[in-house]
C-alpha positions, 0 to 999 in steps of 0.5 A, a space after each residue: 673468822 670474820 673479815 677485816 675492815 680498815 679505817 683511820 682515826 679522824 676520818 669523816 664519819 660520813 665515809 663509814 658504812 651507815 650501820 657502823 656509823 650509827 654504832 660508833 656515834 651511839 658509842 661516843 667514838 666521834 668528835 663533838 664538833 660540826 665536822 663529826 670525825 672519827 675519834 678512835 684507834 683500836 678494834 670495833 666488832 659490829 655485827 661480827 665484823 672486825 673494824 680496825 681503826 688505825 692512827 690518823 695519816 696511816 695508809 694501807 696502799 699496796 699492803 697485802 692481806 698478810 700485811 693487813 692482818 699483821 697490822 691489825 694484830 700489832 695495833 691491838 698488841 700496841 694498844 694493850 701494851 700501852 694500856 698496861 704500861 701507862 695505867 700506873 704512870 704518873 702523868 698529872 697534867 694529862 687529861 683522860 685518855 678515853 680508854 674503851 674496853 682495855 681491861 677486857 682486851 688485856 684479859 683476853 690477851 692474858 688468857 690466850 698467852 697463858 694457854 699458849 705457854 702453859 696449856 690447859 688447866 690441870 689439877 694436881 693430885 698427890 697419891 700415897 704409894 709403897 715402894 714407888 714415887 718420892 720417899 716420905 722418910 718420916 712416914 716410913 720411919 713411923 709406920 715400919 720396923 727396920 731390919 738390920 743388914 749385914 753391916 747392922 744398918 737399918 733396912 726398911 722393906 716397905 717405903 712409903 712415898 708420894 706421887 703427884 699426877 695432873 688431871 686435865 679432865 676435870 670440870 674446871 678444865 672443861 670450862 677453861 677449854 670452852 673459854 679458850 675455844 671461844 676467845 681464840 676463835 674470836 680474837 686469836 689473831 691478835 696474839 698470833 697474827 691471824 694464825 689460828 690456835 688449833 690444839 688437838 686437846 681442845 677439840 676433844 675436851 667436852 663442853 662444861 656442864 651447867 650454866 654460867 652461875 654454876 661454872 662460876 661457883 666451880 671456879 671459885 671453889 677451885 680457887 679456894 683449894 689451889 696454891 699455885 701462883 699460876 693457877 690462882 692468877 688463871 682462875 681469877 682471869 677465868 672468873 673475870 671473863 665469865 663475869 664480863 660475858 654476863 649480859 654482853 652482846 657477843 656480836 659487839 665489842 670495843 677496845 682502843 683509845 678515843 684520844 690517841 695523842 698520849 699513845 703517840 707520845 708514849 710509843 715515840 718515847 719507847 722507840 728512839 735511842 738516846 732518851 734522857 729524863 731531865 724534867 726534874 732539872 727544869 726551872 719551875 714557876 713559883 708564887 710569892 706570897 705577900 709575907 714572902 713565903 714561896 710556893 712551888 707551882 707545876 713545872 714543865 714536862 717535856 715529851 722526849 729529850 735526846 742526848 747525843 754526847 758524840 755530836 754534842 747535841 741536845 734535842 727536845 721533841 714534842 710528839 704532836 698528833 696533828 694532821 699538819 698539812 696546813 696552818 689550820 690543822 697544825 699546832 697553834 700558838 700555845 704549842 709553839 710557845 711552849 716548845 720555844 720555852 722548853 728549848 730555852 729552858 734546856 739551854 739554860 740547864 744543859 747547853 751552856 754548861 756542856 756546850 751542847 748544840 740545841 735542836 727543837 723538833 715536832 714529830 707528826 704522823 704522816 708520810 709526806 712532809 708538808 712543813 720543813 720548819 716553824 720560825 719566828 720572824 719580825 713583822 717590822 723587818 720583813 723576812 728577817 728571822 729571829 733565830 738567835 732569839 727563838 730556836 727554829 722548830 724542825 717539823 718531822 713526819 713519821 709513818 704511824 704503822 712503822 712506829 707501831 711495828 717498832 713498838 710492838 716488836 720492841 725495837 729502837 731506832 735513831 732519830 735520823 732513821 725515824 723518817 726513812 721508809 
């Protein structure tokens, strides 16, 4: 197994080793501005080295080797799960997410999971038997004359039956074994947190015959003969894997996201308790034509809204993938206005009717808070804040690695627990 090397999204490209810097630049995994920063979260295999790019503001200080390997595994499981979940989500206002190699990553994880759960592919063979196996009564009655017993009931001396057995020494099984050996050696750490897949049966299975074209032909032929749902899915995945390997460089592989901000929003939306979907109740802008005809335009879409009935509190949250250590790398006026307007809209829809207290929050990735709040104040009246007109926005910082742990293990927490170590 190659060694892990850890880096961060949005770090300076100049801080990377020269060969890796050249490779990710040519692959388009950097920003286009003059600062030239990494714009990628995920896995980059380059010259057989496993380069893991964690979310921005992540820190590995004090992490043991085991913890680092666990984080590498959970990051890739997180990206795979997010990719599968969001691929069918309707997000009409979102731009492209910069997916890189997620289809191939999902295919690899599916193959390893299937092998871990079901073992090696085996072909079902049905044998005709006599006086053994499951009795085939129609065939027995048609093929034999019955003899009466002492109660004059018919007795058949020869019972025709069927017996099924499963063969794991076929050429297709050998192709499956070869692919699992290859993927387990290279990617087994993703599903097992660096525990190798050591299956005795794989070590004893011979290599398949023929070249890739011949193996693909065998898999397609087998696919046409099987009716098992699991076998059909597996054979299709094996075919896709071999097709993807054609012409690829085994020492290079990229799987991840060049725009991680949507994943940051999605993960927080999955790990927090008390989330409600209220977007359909929010006001929308309308265009009124000269003839009086009214035409709806796209409306507001909040990131996360939490409802706490016990404490009568409604919290609107915007997950912001910013460094947020100074004004220059924090949300700008547009983001602030949008958040203030969301709070005002929610207040009109829910707060007055149910008498809920409103809270407004930005959540940034990070460990040490730099800002406590964002508030509006009057320019003419010095330090007088306009909290009555503009609800203050609380700034929270959540450790990205903690969110990955929670998301990958499907745990939920309260908002009050989010920033705890």
